[in-house]
C-alpha positions as CSV (number, residue, x, y, z in Angstrom):
1,M,3.3,29.3,31.8
2,T,4.3,32.4,29.9
3,E,6.3,35.1,31.5
4,L,5.1,38.7,31.0
5,S,7.1,41.5,32.7
6,G,8.5,39.0,35.2
7,V,5.0,37.7,36.1
8,T,4.1,34.1,35.1
9,Q,0.6,33.9,33.6
10,P,-1.3,30.7,34.6
11,G,-2.6,28.5,31.7
12,T,0.1,29.4,29.2
13,N,3.5,27.8,28.4
14,P,6.7,29.2,27.0
15,P,7.9,27.8,23.7
16,G,9.5,24.4,24.1
17,A,8.0,23.7,27.5
18,P,5.9,20.6,28.0
19,L,2.1,21.1,28.5
20,S,2.0,18.1,30.8
21,A,4.0,14.9,31.6
22,L,1.8,13.1,29.0
23,E,2.3,15.6,26.2
24,P,6.0,16.3,25.8
25,W,7.2,18.9,23.3
26,P,3.8,19.2,21.5
27,E,5.0,21.5,18.8
28,T,7.8,19.2,17.7
29,V,5.9,15.9,17.8
30,Q,3.8,14.8,14.9
31,W,1.5,12.1,16.3
32,R,0.3,9.4,13.9
33,P,-3.0,7.7,14.6
34,V,-3.7,4.0,14.2
35,S,-6.2,2.8,11.7
36,R,-9.9,3.3,12.4
37,S,-10.4,-0.3,11.2
38,L,-9.1,-1.3,14.6
39,I,-12.4,-0.2,16.1
40,T,-14.2,-2.8,13.9
41,V,-11.7,-5.5,14.9
42,E,-12.1,-4.7,18.6
43,L,-15.9,-4.6,18.3
44,I,-16.0,-8.0,16.5
45,N,-13.8,-9.5,19.2
46,R,-16.0,-8.1,21.9
47,A,-19.2,-9.4,20.1
48,T,-17.7,-12.8,19.8
49,W,-17.0,-13.0,23.5
50,V,-20.4,-11.6,24.4
51,V,-22.1,-14.3,22.3
52,V,-20.0,-17.0,24.0
53,V,-20.8,-15.7,27.5
54,L,-24.5,-15.2,26.7
55,A,-24.7,-18.8,25.4
56,G,-23.2,-20.0,28.6
57,L,-25.6,-17.9,30.7
58,G,-28.5,-19.0,28.5
59,A,-27.6,-22.6,29.1
60,G,-27.6,-22.0,32.8
61,W,-31.0,-20.4,32.5
62,W,-32.3,-23.4,30.5
63,F,-31.4,-25.8,33.2
64,N,-32.3,-23.6,36.2
65,R,-35.0,-21.0,35.7
66,H,-33.7,-18.6,38.3
67,W,-33.9,-14.8,38.0
68,F,-30.1,-14.6,38.3
69,W,-29.5,-15.9,34.7
70,P,-31.5,-13.2,32.8
71,A,-30.1,-10.5,35.1
72,A,-26.6,-11.7,34.4
73,M,-27.3,-11.7,30.7
74,A,-28.7,-8.1,30.9
75,L,-25.6,-7.1,32.8
76,V,-23.3,-8.6,30.1
77,V,-25.2,-6.8,27.4
78,V,-25.0,-3.4,29.2
79,A,-21.3,-3.9,30.0
80,A,-20.6,-4.8,26.3
81,I,-22.4,-1.7,25.1
82,W,-20.6,0.5,27.5
83,R,-17.2,-1.1,26.6
84,S,-18.0,-0.7,22.9
85,V,-18.5,3.0,23.3
86,V,-15.3,3.3,25.3
87,T,-13.5,1.2,22.6
88,V,-14.2,3.8,19.9
89,R,-12.6,6.5,22.1
90,A,-9.8,4.3,23.2
91,V,-8.7,3.5,19.6
92,R,-8.7,7.2,18.8
93,A,-6.4,7.8,21.8
94,W,-3.7,5.5,20.3
95,G,-0.9,7.3,18.6
96,Y,2.8,7.1,17.9
97,A,5.6,9.5,16.9
98,E,9.1,8.9,15.6
99,R,11.8,11.2,16.7
100,D,15.5,11.3,16.1
101,N,16.5,9.2,19.2
102,D,13.3,7.6,20.4
103,L,9.8,6.4,19.6
104,L,6.8,7.8,21.5
105,V,3.7,5.7,22.0
106,R,0.6,7.0,23.7
107,H,-2.8,5.4,24.6
108,G,-5.4,5.3,27.3
109,L,-8.5,7.2,28.3
110,V,-8.8,7.1,32.1
111,V,-5.3,6.1,32.7
112,R,-3.2,7.7,30.0
113,R,0.1,6.2,29.2
114,L,3.1,7.7,27.3
115,S,6.0,5.3,26.5
116,I,9.2,6.8,25.3
117,V,11.4,4.0,23.9
118,P,15.0,5.0,23.0
119,Y,16.1,3.3,19.8
120,A,19.4,2.2,21.5
121,R,17.4,0.3,24.1
122,M,15.4,-1.8,21.6
123,Q,16.4,-5.4,21.5
124,F,13.9,-6.6,18.9
125,V,10.7,-5.7,17.1
126,D,7.7,-8.1,16.6
127,V,5.0,-7.6,13.9
128,T,1.9,-9.7,14.5
129,A,-1.4,-10.0,12.8
130,G,-4.2,-12.4,13.9
131,P,-6.8,-13.8,11.6
132,L,-9.2,-10.9,12.2
133,E,-6.5,-8.3,11.9
134,R,-5.4,-9.8,8.6
135,A,-9.0,-9.8,7.3
136,F,-9.0,-6.0,8.0
137,K,-5.5,-5.6,6.7
138,L,-4.0,-4.6,10.1
139,A,-0.9,-5.5,12.0
140,T,0.6,-4.8,15.5
141,V,4.2,-3.7,16.1
142,Q,5.5,-4.7,19.5
143,L,8.8,-3.3,20.8
144,H,10.9,-5.3,23.2
145,T,13.6,-3.7,25.4
146,A,15.8,-4.9,28.2
147,S,13.0,-3.8,30.6
148,A,10.4,-6.5,31.3
149,A,7.9,-3.7,32.0
150,S,8.1,-2.2,28.5
151,D,4.7,-2.5,26.8
152,A,5.3,-0.3,23.8
153,K,3.1,-1.7,21.2
154,I,1.3,-0.1,18.3
155,P,-1.8,-1.9,17.1
156,G,-4.0,-1.1,14.1
157,L,-1.2,-0.4,11.5
158,D,-1.4,-1.0,7.8
159,P,0.9,-4.0,7.1
160,A,3.1,-1.9,4.8
161,E,3.5,0.8,7.6
162,A,4.1,-2.0,10.2
163,A,6.9,-3.4,7.9
164,R,8.4,0.1,7.3
165,L,8.3,0.8,11.1
166,R,9.8,-2.6,11.9
167,D,12.7,-2.1,9.4
168,R,13.3,1.5,10.5
169,L,13.3,0.7,14.2
170,T,15.5,-2.3,13.7
171,A,18.0,-0.2,11.7
172,L,18.0,2.7,14.2
173,G,18.3,0.3,17.1
174,E,21.3,-1.4,15.6
175,D,22.8,2.0,14.6
176,R,22.3,3.5,18.1
177,A,23.4,0.4,20.0
178,E,26.8,0.4,18.3
179,G,27.7,3.5,20.4
180,L,27.0,1.8,23.7
């Protein structure tokens, strides 16, 4: 909200004020997106599971010609198409930002999530890459803190960026933890 002559105008914000709880300090945060190749990886994963489920439902239909089996197969296909459309938007919603004292990670469409992980609270950093991720030259950085509920992970990173982020976060975590 901006103040003009002592009156606050709705829909505007003073400099430095957060727009919402999920967008803190927007003018000072440079969000970095994850790789668009993550969309392909997610769609291949989904297609694999859909084929497996459809094969199981097809086998059920082969042994028992009931209307339920084709209906279930159609439902699986419709759900897979819907989820694939959502996946494209969900991957675009992922982002991360490095600040002086913490790392911001955001994701989610319907339920949006913003994780702020102070460097001093990081215990260790994992970098993982499954076979499909490696085929598309991607990696995932997972941050571990003292909190069991911490789920700060950044999927879809270039392996070089994942290594850089791992090294930087580890160094900053060690540096900041010395003062505790």
